[in-house]
N, C-alpha and C positions, 0 to 999 in steps of 0.2 A: 939108703936111697929109695927102697921100695915104699917105706912109710911116707917119705917126702912126696913121691908121686901120688900116693893115696890122698895126701893133704891137698895137692893141686887139683885132683879130681873132685874133692869135696868143695873146694873153692869155686869150681866151675858151676856148681848148682846156683848160687846167688848171681853169678855173672850171667848165666843163661836166663835167669828170671829178669834181670835188668834189661838184657838185650830184647827179650820178648816184649817187655813194656815199650821199648823204643819202636819195635816193629808194629805194635798195635797203634801207636801214635802216628807212625809214618803212613800206614795204609787205612786210616780212618779219618773221617772229617772231624777236625778239632775246632770248634767254635771258640770265640773269646771267653764265653762263660764256662765251657768245658775245660779250657786251659786254666782258668782261675780256680776251678774246683780241684783239678789235678795238682796244681801247685800248692793249694791249701792242704791237700791230703799228704803230699810229700813233705811239706813243712812240719806237719804234725808228727810224721814218722821220724824225721831228723831230730826234732826236739825231744822225742821219746828216747831215741838212741842215746842222746846226751844225758837226759834226766834219769832214765831207768837203768842204763847199762854202763856208761862210761864214768860219770862223776861218782856214783856210789862206790865203784871199785877203786877209783883214784884216791878217794879220801880215806881208804882203809889203812894207809900207811901211817906210821908214827909222826914223821915229819910232813904233815899235811900241807905245809906252806910251799913245799917243792912242787907238788902237782898243781897247786893253785897258781904258782908262778908260771908253770908250763901252760896252763889254761890262758893266761894273759899273753904269753908269747905266741900261742896259737892264734889269738885274735890279731896280734901284730903281724903275723905271717900272712894272714888273709889280706890285711891292708896293703902289704907289699905286693902280693899277687894281683890284687885289684888294680893297683897303680900300674903295674907292668902290663896287664891286659889292656887297660885303657890306652896306654901309649902304643901298643901293638895294633890295636883296632883304629887308632888315629881319630878318636872322637865319635866313631860309630857306636851303636848300642852294644855295650860289653856284657849286659845282663845275662844273656844265654850262655856265654862262655864261663861266667863266674858260677852260674848254677851247675853247669857241667863239671866245673872244678869241685864244687861242694859235694856232688854225688860221687865223684871219683874219690874224694877223701873218705866219705862214708864207706865205700867199698874197700878202700885200703884198710880201714879199721876192722871191717869184717874179716878181711884176709889175715890180719895179725892174730885175731882171736881164734880163727879156724886153724891156722898154722901152729900156734902155741898149744891149742887144745889137742890137736892130733898128735903132737909130739909127746903128750902125756898119755893119751889113750884114744884109740880109734873111736870108741863110742862117744866120747866127749866131743871130738871134732865133728862127728856126724850130727850130733844134736845141735851144735853151734851153727853148722851149715844149714840144716833144716830150719832152724830158728830165724835165720836172716833172710831166707829165700822169699817168703810171701811179701815182705815189705819192700823188696827190690823191684817188683813189677811196677807199682805206681811211681817210684822214683825215676825209672827209665822212661816211662811214659811222659812224665812231666818235663824231663830234660829235653827229649827229642821234640815234643810238642812245642816247646818254647822256640826251638830252632826253626820250626816250620813258619814262624811269623817273620823270619828274616829272609834275606835273598840267597841263603845258602842252598845249593842244589841238593837233590835227593841223594846222589851218590856220596857226597860229603857227609850228609846226615847219617846215612847207613854206616859209613866208616867210623863216625863218632860213636854210634851205638855199639859197634863191635869193639871199639877201643876201650870200653868200660871193663873188658876182661883184664887189661893190663894192670890197673891199680890193685885189683883184688889178688892177682897172682903175685905181684910184688909184695903185698902184705903177707900172703901165705909164706912166701920165701923168707921174709924178714922174721916173721913170727916163729917159723920152724927152726931156722938156723941161727938167728941172732938174739931174739928176745927171750927165748925159753931159758937160756943160761944166765940171764941177768937177774939182779936183785928185784924185789917187788917195787922198790922205789923207782927204778928205771922203767920197769914195765908200766906202772900206773901213771908215771909222768908222761909217757908217750901217749897213753889213753887220754890224759887231761889235755895235752897239746892238741890232739885230734878234736876233742870236745870244744876247745876254744875256736878252732877253725870252723867247725860245723855250726856253732851258735851264731857267730858273726855272719856267715854266709846266709843263714836262714833269715836273720833279722834285717840285714842290709840289702839282700838281693832277692831271695825267693818270695818273701811276703810282699815287698814293693812291686815285684814283677807280676804278682797275682792280682794286683789292683790297677794295672796300667789301663785297662779298658774302662775304668771308672766305676766298676761294679763293687757293691758292698752288701752282698746278699747274706742273709742269715744262714742259708744253706751252705755257703762257703765256710762259715765258722763251724758248722756241723761237720764238714769234711775235715777241717783241721783237728777238731777234737776226736773224730773218728780215726784219723791217722795215728794219733797218739795212742788211743785205746787199742788199735790193731796191733801195733808193735808191742805194747805192754802185755797183751794177751799172748802173743807169740813168744815173747821172751820168758814169760812165766811158765807156759805149758810145753814149749818145745825147746827153749834155750837151755 
């Protein structure tokens, strides 16, 4: 139990970074251009999570078709969630909620890796937690900044920022108690499923949301590439 509590404490690091990003967005002036740049940065980070961390691991198993199928199912799961959110919002702009969902899924995958790593060795769990933390600040910023363009009040936005702690703690718990004893095929298929969700959320929601104001600046493209590079560097030298 002591090691599990340590895993939860490590998971709190990226959760706190994500919350910090949300607080920065809440108490700063976020123009349409700044929001576009933040969303491009977050999109670059999420794509890097998929390309650098999730998919390479998922394809290491012999029966690679299973993780590939899991990736497709992840995309289908996104479509089901998207449909459900649209019905719940009754025609109102569902984009911010879908972006929130995408960031939550990313945090969930972080938690799985931290929980699994800590169950093997404390040092590994610590490295994984430190590796995820820097990339979570811009994700939290982008998610809450998007909500600022809606009629959602400040209290609700702060509660949503705090709620980001739930998916990562759930992931830590699943990784520590459930995934660590499973075969590599099961573990990597779960990672591939997560990658499928993240990829479709980025392409269908985050990128379109970043262009809603009609902006198409080269600087935004630079932020997208920079987000990818940021996560790749963190994963390589801290992960």
